[in-house]
N, C-alpha and C positions, 0 to 999 in steps of 0.2 A: 613402921606403919601400923596404925591402930585399927580396932574393929570397925570404926566408922568409915575409915578409908577403904577397908576391904569390902564393906557393904556397898559402897559406891561403885567399886570395880565389879562386884558381883552383878549389880543392876546393869552396868554397861555390858558385861559379858552376855547377859540374857537378851539384850536388845540394842546392839550397837547402832543399827540403822535408826531405831526410834530415838535414841539419844542424839544422834547426829542431826536429825530433823528438827530438834529443839534449838539448834545453834544457828547463828548467822553464817553466811558463806565463809567469811574470814575465819570465824572460830572453828568451823568444820575443817578447814584446811589445816589449821594449827593442831586440832585433835588428830587428824590423819598423819600429820608429820611426826607427832609424838609417838603414836602407836607404831609407826614404821620403825622407830628406834629399838623396839623389842628385838628385832632380828639381829641387832648388833650387840646385844647384852652378852657378855662372856660368862656370867654366873648369876646366881639369884640376887646378889647385891646390886648388880647392874640392872636386872629386871625390876627390882624394887625402886631404884632411882627413877626409872622411866615411869613406873606405876604412880609414884608420888607426884611426878610432874603432870601426869594425866589427871589425877584427882584435883590438883591445884588449879589446872586450867579449867576444868569443869566447874569448880566452885567459883571461879572468877568470871566465867562467861555465861553461865545459866542464870536466868531470872530467879529470884529468891524462892518463889512458889515452885518452880520446876526443880530447884535443888532439893526441896523437901520431898517432892513427889518421887524424885530419883531414889532417895533413901528408902522410901516406902515400897519401891519396886523390887528391892532386894529380897532374897529368900528369907522366910521367917526364922530359920535356924541361924545362929550366929556364924558368920562365914569364917573359914580358916584360910591359911596361906595358900591352899590349893587353888583358891579363886585367882590369885595373882598368877600362878603358874599356868592356869587354864587360859586366861586372857593373853598372857605373853605368848603361849604356844600358838594361839590362833594367828598371831601376827609375826611368826617366824622364830620365836625363841626355842632353841633345841638343846641348850647346854644343861649339864647336871645342875641340880638345885643345891648350891652351896653358898656359903657366905653369911654375913650378919646384916641385920637391918641397918639402914643409914639414917642419919639425922635429917629431920625436916627443916626447911627454912623457918625462921621465927614468925609467928602469926602477927598480923597487923595489930597495932595498939593505938587506942584513941588518945587524943591530947598531945601535949608536947609542943615544942617550937615548930615553926614552919619547916625548918631543915629536918627535924626529927620525923615529921609526918611524911616528907618526901622520901627520906631514907627508908622508912617503914614500908611505904607503898612500893618502892622499887624492889625491896627485899622480899615482898610478898609474891612477886612474880615467879613463875616456874624457873628453876635454876639448877645447875649441877655444881658439885664440889670439884675441887682440883683433882681429887682422886678419881671421881667418876668420869671426868673428861679424859683423864689419862688411861684408866683401865677399862671403862665402859665403851668410850668412843674411840680410843686409840689415838687421841690427839694431844697436842702440846698445850697444857693449860696455861703456860707462861708465854704464849704467843703475844708479841708486843701489841698487836692490834685487836686483841680480844678484850671485852669489857670484863673487869674483875672487881667485884664489890665485896667488902668485908662486913660481916654481920657483927652483932653485939659481942659475940664470943671470940671474934678475930678470925673466924673461918671465912675463907674466900669463896664466893659464889659467882658462877658464870651464867648469866641468863641464857635459857635454852634457845631463844629465837635465833641466836647466832649460828646454830648448827643445822645442817640439812639432814634429811632422813638417813643418809649414809654415815652420819656422824661427823663429817668434815665441816669446818667453818664455811659459811656461805661467802663466796668471793665478794659479793656486793656489800656485805656487812663489814668485811675486813677493809674494803676500800673506803667506806664511809667512816668507819672508826678511825682510820688513818687520817682522813680529811679533817675530822672533828677533834683529833688528838685525844683519843680515848686513853692513851698511856699517861696523859697529863691530867685529864679531868674525866675519869670513868663515870662518876655520878652524873655529871652534866650530860654526857653522851648517852648514858642509859635513860635519863629523863627525856632526851630528845626522841629516842626510839620508842619509849613506852608511854609518852604523853600524847594527847591529841594534837595533830598538826593542822595548822590553818590551811595549807595548800591541799593536803590529802583528805582532810575531814575524818581522819582516823589515826591512831598511833602508827608511825612508820613500820614498826615491827609486824603489825597486822596486815600491812600492804605488801609484804614480801611474797613474791610469786604471783601477785595480782597486778601490781604496778610495774612497768618495765624498769629494769635496773638503772638505765641511764636517767630516767625521770626521778627515781629516788635519789640518785647522786646529785642531780640538779637541785632538788629540794633541799638536800643537806647543805649545799653551797650557799643557800640564802641565809644560813645562820650567821648572825653578826652583821647583816647588811641592812638592818633597820626594818625588816618586814615583820 
């Protein structure tokens, strides 16, 4: 996590409510879900993984002008890692600060084939590594019905929307992933979750907790039916 990321977390720490008010209702829910994960971080490495997911979500969901203003809200002094510990502690992190920084997902890249652009877009979404899912969330990263995407280095990333605030995979996500065969086509299923949906008028991942589970399952079952 670099100084720019820490500056964003510093601004968030100073005015969580103000930042939340800049987001849509769906994006506020996602921010709250990610912040709640701090309570389940076993060490600083886990807290950093959550912090990185929070930064990535804010950079993806805030308008460009607000992203710049958020950076300007940070303290004038260059922030240090205490900023991360402070924010994490506010949301329940109480473990000793140990461990090493974790790698970030690769940044989006312009150009390339349509497939490369889709792959880059999906990998730019907030995600956890296998180790983070196992050690931070205490879950099985090899669960058959979890979406697993490999980045350019071969590291497997698991999109964070699949997990609830308690760290456990969301049952509706597992059901839909099974229905759509995420074990066979993880990229296609990830694109369904993270792309705008005709029926929902929003990416299904952002409808979690807002749209009834049975409705999400019904929408997923329209895949391949010509709609």
